[in-house]
C-alpha positions in Angstrom: -2.4 -13.3 -67.6 -2.0 -12.1 -64.1 -5.7 -12.7 -63.4 -5.4 -16.3 -64.8 -2.4 -17.0 -62.6 -4.2 -15.7 -59.5 -7.3 -17.9 -60.4 -5.1 -20.9 -60.8 -3.3 -20.2 -57.5 -6.6 -19.8 -55.7 -7.8 -23.1 -57.1 -4.6 -24.9 -55.9 -5.0 -23.4 -52.5 -8.6 -24.7 -52.3 -7.5 -28.1 -53.5 -4.7 -28.2 -50.8 -7.2 -27.3 -48.2 -9.7 -29.9 -49.5 -7.0 -32.6 -49.4 -6.1 -31.7 -45.8 -9.7 -31.9 -44.9 -10.5 -35.2 -46.6 -7.3 -36.7 -45.3 -7.8 -35.6 -41.7 -7.5 -37.0 -39.1 -5.0 -39.6 -40.4 -2.9 -37.1 -42.4 -1.7 -33.9 -40.7 0.3 -31.1 -42.2 3.9 -32.2 -41.8 6.4 -30.8 -39.4 10.0 -30.8 -40.6 8.7 -32.1 -44.0 7.1 -35.1 -42.5 3.5 -36.3 -41.9 2.0 -37.4 -38.6 -0.5 -40.3 -39.0 -3.2 -41.7 -36.8 -5.7 -44.6 -37.1 -7.9 -44.5 -40.1 -11.6 -44.2 -39.4 -13.8 -46.7 -41.2 -16.0 -44.0 -42.8 -14.5 -40.6 -43.7 -16.7 -38.8 -46.2 -20.1 -38.7 -44.4 -22.4 -35.7 -44.5 -21.4 -34.9 -40.9 -18.0 -33.8 -42.2 -19.3 -31.1 -44.6 -19.4 -28.5 -41.8 -15.8 -29.3 -41.0 -14.9 -29.0 -44.7 -16.6 -25.6 -45.0 -14.7 -24.3 -42.0 -11.4 -25.3 -43.6 -12.3 -23.7 -46.9 -13.2 -20.5 -45.0 -9.7 -20.4 -43.4 -9.7 -22.3 -40.1 -6.4 -24.1 -39.7 -6.7 -26.1 -36.5 -5.3 -29.6 -36.4 -7.3 -32.5 -35.1 -6.2 -35.7 -33.5 -8.0 -38.9 -32.5 -8.4 -39.1 -28.8 -6.2 -42.1 -28.0 -7.5 -45.3 -29.7 -11.0 -43.9 -30.2 -12.6 -42.4 -33.3 -13.3 -39.1 -31.6 -11.6 -36.1 -33.2 -10.4 -33.4 -30.9 -8.6 -30.2 -31.7 -5.0 -30.2 -30.6 -5.8 -27.1 -28.6 -8.3 -27.6 -25.8 -9.9 -24.7 -24.0 -9.6 -25.0 -20.2 -12.1 -23.2 -18.1 -10.4 -23.0 -14.7 -10.4 -19.2 -15.0 -14.2 -19.1 -15.2 -16.2 -18.1 -12.1 -13.8 -17.2 -9.3 -15.4 -18.8 -6.2 -13.4 -19.7 -3.1 -9.8 -20.9 -3.6 -10.2 -20.6 -7.3 -10.1 -16.8 -7.3 -6.3 -17.2 -7.3 -6.6 -18.8 -10.8 -9.2 -16.5 -12.3 -12.6 -14.9 -11.9 -14.1 -14.4 -15.4 -17.8 -13.6 -15.5 -20.3 -15.0 -18.0 -19.8 -12.1 -20.5 -16.0 -12.6 -20.8 -16.4 -16.4 -20.8 -18.9 -16.1 -23.7 -16.3 -14.1 -25.7 -13.5 -16.6 -25.0 -15.6 -19.7 -25.8 -17.0 -18.2 -29.0 -13.5 -17.0 -30.0 -12.0 -20.5 -29.4 -14.8 -22.1 -31.4 -14.3 -19.6 -34.2 -10.6 -20.6 -34.4 -11.5 -24.2 -34.8 -11.2 -25.4 -31.2 -13.8 -28.1 -30.6 -12.6 -29.4 -27.3 -13.5 -27.7 -23.9 -12.4 -29.0 -20.5 -13.8 -28.2 -17.0 -14.4 -29.9 -13.7 -17.0 -30.1 -11.0 -14.6 -28.5 -8.4 -13.6 -25.5 -10.4 -15.0 -22.4 -8.7 -17.2 -24.8 -6.6 -19.3 -25.8 -9.7 -19.7 -22.3 -11.1 -17.2 -23.0 -13.9 -19.4 -25.8 -15.2 -22.4 -23.5 -15.1 -20.6 -20.7 -17.0 -19.1 -23.2 -19.5 -22.4 -24.8 -20.3 -24.1 -21.4 -20.8 -21.2 -20.1 -22.9 -21.5 -23.1 -25.3 -25.3 -22.4 -25.6 -24.7 -18.7 -26.0 -22.2 -19.3 -28.9 -25.1 -20.6 -31.0 -23.1 -23.7 -31.9 -24.8 -27.1 -32.0 -24.0 -29.3 -29.0 -22.6 -31.9 -31.3 -20.0 -29.5 -32.5 -18.3 -29.4 -29.1 -16.4 -32.2 -27.3 -17.2 -31.3 -23.7 -15.1 -32.8 -20.9 -15.4 -32.6 -17.2 -14.1 -34.3 -14.1 -15.2 -35.9 -10.8 -13.2 -36.7 -7.7 -12.6 -33.6 -5.6 -14.5 -32.6 -2.6 -17.9 -31.1 -3.4 -19.5 -31.2 0.1 -18.8 -31.8 3.8 -19.8 -35.5 3.8 -17.2 -38.2 3.9 -18.6 -39.6 0.6 -18.6 -36.3 -1.2 -15.3 -37.0 -2.8 -13.3 -39.8 -4.4 -13.8 -42.3 -7.1 -16.4 -44.6 -5.5 -19.5 -45.7 -7.4 -21.6 -43.6 -5.2 -19.7 -40.4 -5.7 -19.3 -40.9 -9.4 -23.1 -41.5 -9.8 -23.9 -38.4 -7.7 -21.2 -36.4 -9.5 -22.3 -37.0 -13.0 -25.9 -36.0 -12.3 -24.8 -32.8 -10.7 -22.4 -32.0 -13.6 -25.1 -32.6 -16.2 -27.4 -30.3 -14.4 -24.8 -27.5 -14.1 -23.6 -27.9 -17.7 -27.2 -27.9 -19.0 -26.7 -30.9 -21.2 -27.9 -34.5 -21.3 -24.5 -36.1 -22.0 -20.8 -35.5 -21.3 -18.4 -36.4 -24.1 -15.4 -37.2 -21.8 -15.8 -37.9 -18.1 -12.6 -38.0 -16.2 -11.6 -39.2 -12.7 -9.7 -36.2 -11.4 -7.3 -37.9 -9.1 -6.1 -41.1 -7.5 -8.3 -42.6 -4.9 -6.3 -44.9 -2.5 -9.4 -46.2 -0.9 -11.8 -47.3 -3.7 -10.9 -50.5 -5.6 -10.0 -49.7 -9.2 -12.5 -52.3 -10.5 -15.3 -50.4 -8.7 -14.4 -47.2 -10.5 -14.0 -48.9 -13.9 -17.4 -50.6 -13.6 -19.2 -47.4 -12.5 -17.8 -45.5 -15.5 -18.8 -48.3 -17.9 -22.3 -48.2 -16.5 -22.5 -44.5 -17.3 -21.3 -45.1 -20.9 -24.0 -47.8 -21.3 -26.6 -45.5 -19.9 -25.7 -42.8 -22.4 -24.8 -40.2 -19.8 -21.1 -40.1 -20.9 -19.4 -41.2 -24.1 -15.8 -41.7 -23.2 -13.8 -42.4 -20.1 -10.7 -40.6 -18.9 -8.5 -40.2 -15.9 -6.2 -37.4 -14.6 -3.0 -37.5 -12.5 -2.8 -41.3 -12.4 0.5 -43.2 -12.3 1.4 -45.6 -15.0 0.8 -48.8 -13.0 -2.7 -47.7 -12.1 -3.7 -46.8 -15.7 -2.4 -50.2 -16.8 -4.3 -52.0 -14.1 -7.5 -50.2 -15.1 -6.9 -51.1 -18.7 -6.3 -54.7 -17.8 -9.6 -54.9 -15.8 -11.5 -53.3 -18.6 -10.1 -55.7 -21.2 -10.7 -58.8 -18.9 -14.3 -57.8 -18.1 -15.2 -56.3 -21.5 -15.7 -52.8 -20.0 -15.1 -49.4 -21.6 -11.4 -48.6 -21.7 -9.7 -45.5 -20.5 -9.5 -43.2 -23.6 -7.3 -40.5 -22.2 -5.0 -39.3 -19.4 -4.9 -35.6 -18.4 -1.5 -34.9 -16.9 1.0 -32.2 -16.3 3.7 -31.9 -19.0 5.9 -29.1 -20.0 9.4 -28.5 -21.3 10.3 -27.7 -17.7 8.6 -30.9 -16.4 9.1 -33.9 -18.6 8.9 -36.5 -15.9 6.0 -38.5 -17.5 8.4 -39.4 -20.3 10.0 -42.0 -18.0 7.1 -44.4 -17.6 3.7 -42.8 -18.6 4.5 -41.7 -22.2 5.7 -45.2 -23.3 2.5 -46.7 -21.7 0.3 -44.2 -23.6 1.9 -45.0 -26.9 1.8 -48.7 -26.3 -1.9 -48.8 -25.2 -3.2 -46.0 -27.4 -4.3 -43.8 -24.6 -4.5 -40.1 -25.5 -2.7 -37.4 -23.5 -4.4 -34.1 -22.6 -1.7 -31.8 -21.2 -2.6 -29.4 -18.3 -0.6 -26.4 -17.4 1.7 -26.6 -20.5 3.2 -23.2 -19.5 3.9 -24.4 -15.9 1.4 -21.9 -14.4 2.7 -19.1 -16.6 6.4 -19.6 -15.7 7.2 -20.4 -19.3 5.4 -17.4 -20.7 8.6 -15.3 -20.7 7.0 -12.9 -18.2 9.1 -14.0 -15.2 12.8 -13.5 -14.4 15.3 -15.6 -12.5 15.2 -13.0 -9.8 11.6 -13.6 -9.1 10.3 -10.6 -11.0 7.1 -10.8 -12.9 3.4 -10.2 -12.4 0.8 -12.9 -13.0 -0.8 -16.0 -11.6 2.5 -17.7 -10.7 3.3 -14.7 -8.5 0.2 -15.4 -6.4 0.0 -19.2 -6.8 3.4 -20.8 -7.2 2.2 -24.1 -8.8 3.0 -26.6 -10.2 6.4 -27.3 -8.6 9.2 -26.7 -11.1 13.0 -27.0 -11.1 13.5 -23.3 -11.6 17.1 -23.4 -12.9 16.2 -25.9 -15.6 13.0 -24.0 -16.4 14.8 -20.7 -16.9 17.6 -22.3 -18.9 14.8 -23.6 -21.2 13.2 -20.1 -21.3 16.5 -18.6 -22.4 16.7 -21.0 -25.4 13.0 -20.5 -26.2 13.4 -16.8 -26.1 16.2 -17.0 -28.8 14.0 -19.2 -31.0 10.9 -17.0 -30.4 12.9 -13.9 -31.5 14.1 -15.6 -34.7 10.5 -16.6 -35.5 8.9 -13.3 -34.4 6.5 -15.0 -31.9 6.1 -15.1 -28.1 8.0 -17.4 -25.8 4.7 -18.9 -24.8 4.0 -20.0 -28.3 7.4 -21.8 -28.4 6.7 -23.5 -25.1 3.3 -24.7 -26.3 4.7 -25.8 -29.7 7.3 -27.9 -28.1 4.7 -29.9 -26.3 2.5 -30.1 -29.4 5.4 -31.7 -31.4 5.5 -34.7 -29.0 3.9 -37.8 -30.7 2.1 -38.9 -27.5 0.2 -35.6 -27.0 -3.4 -35.5 -28.2 -4.4 -32.1 -27.0 -2.9 -29.2 -25.0 -5.2 -27.4 -22.5 -4.9 -23.6 -22.5 -6.6 -21.2 -20.2 -7.1 -17.6 -20.9 -8.2 -14.4 -19.2 -8.7 -12.5 -22.4 -9.4 -13.0 -26.1 -6.0 -11.6 -26.9 -4.2 -14.2 -24.7 -6.4 -16.9 -26.2 -5.5 -16.0 -29.7 -1.8 -16.0 -29.0 -1.9 -19.4 -27.4 -4.0 -20.9 -30.2 -1.5 -19.6 -32.7 1.1 -22.0 -31.2 -0.6 -24.6 -33.3 1.0 -22.9 -36.4 4.5 -22.8 -35.1 6.8 -25.4 -36.8 10.1 -26.2 -34.9 13.0 -27.5 -37.0 14.9 -30.7 -36.0 17.8 -28.5 -34.8 15.5 -26.3 -32.7 13.8 -29.4 -31.1 17.2 -30.9 -30.4 18.3 -27.7 -28.6 15.1 -27.7 -26.6 15.4 -31.4 -25.7 19.0 -30.9 -24.6 18.4 -27.9 -22.4 15.4 -29.6 -20.7 16.8 -33.1 -20.5 15.8 -35.1 -17.4 18.7 -36.4 -15.2 19.4 -40.1 -15.6 17.4 -42.3 -13.3 17.1 -46.0 -12.6 15.9 -48.1 -14.3 16.1 -45.9 -17.3 19.9 -45.7 -17.5 20.1 -49.4 -17.1 17.5 -50.2 -19.8 19.3 -47.9 -22.2 22.7 -49.6 -21.4 21.4 -53.1 -21.7 19.1 -52.6 -24.7 21.5 -50.6 -26.9 23.4 -53.5 -28.3 20.3 -55.5 -29.0 18.6 -52.6 -30.7 21.6 -51.9 -32.9 21.3 -55.4 -34.6 17.8 -54.6 -36.0 17.9 -53.2 -39.6 16.8 -49.6 -39.8 14.0 -48.7 -42.3 15.3 -47.8 -45.8 
């Protein structure tokens, strides 16, 4: 009898995993008893999905989201490689060599991560070299990895060795492809705002790269809402490739993009990749209000954070973490992952152990009460026009019937 029950339970578990696989990416395991949904791909059960099915049945439990309005599936945890290399300024961030990077990349892929992000400026190009080699050394097929890199920063002494001009983009993509050791880049991102180059020039150059097969999707990083919207309008008007994603800073201690950028992303179906979700380690629970703590933040105090608000949030997260038996870092990451406008959260790691702890944040479920506590302690101060929009729109919104 006991053996029969175990067999039945095992079959049910396999069926549950099978359902979650076949339903992804448009049905995700519910948080707070709900389901999150995304756009339905036209074809779901092709042969290319069987490797994904097998990984689920073997125990991988990573969630996948579509990147913005595209059909590209990315793991909600993205591996950042800023710690790879350690050249020049970047030694303050990390200086992992090839052997350690190999273990981290393979470890991430084994956990179901399929999304890896780097940039041409990280460690003066060495990060791209190490990242490309680590992917090859993992033994995984290139098509199993969604590889993202960025162009914009200074890579030379010439006046045109930086920015988002057509010339620098064309030079940059060739150099990145060579360093990465690949013939295409899945997501090519403009790494900053260029006040000199016309937006249309940038959009046209990126579209040319898509048409040439050198890149597959277009993204931007650290752009304001108006600039993203203008680029989207240009792309729509001229029939060019649209921006698929924004890479931006967002944490429980820095929710500024909720004012203008998040509503834009939701409206225009642009995905969000979050960088520095732990605010440079400040939200890891390793630092005290008195400035105590040892880590990257102690040597490189970035990004700027309202420390009082941050530590108030850490105090609440520490209580929740204790109740759940997890690290404060996992709660900080889980909070960001619960936001509906977030496609993927970029995590960096200096060890496999740190990587595993951060990836495990994907399994943390926050209750409605816990989310409300975290929202309240990290709330942004009222700012115009937000407070006026809320005041004027409340009465109008109240007249609309709520869903049954």
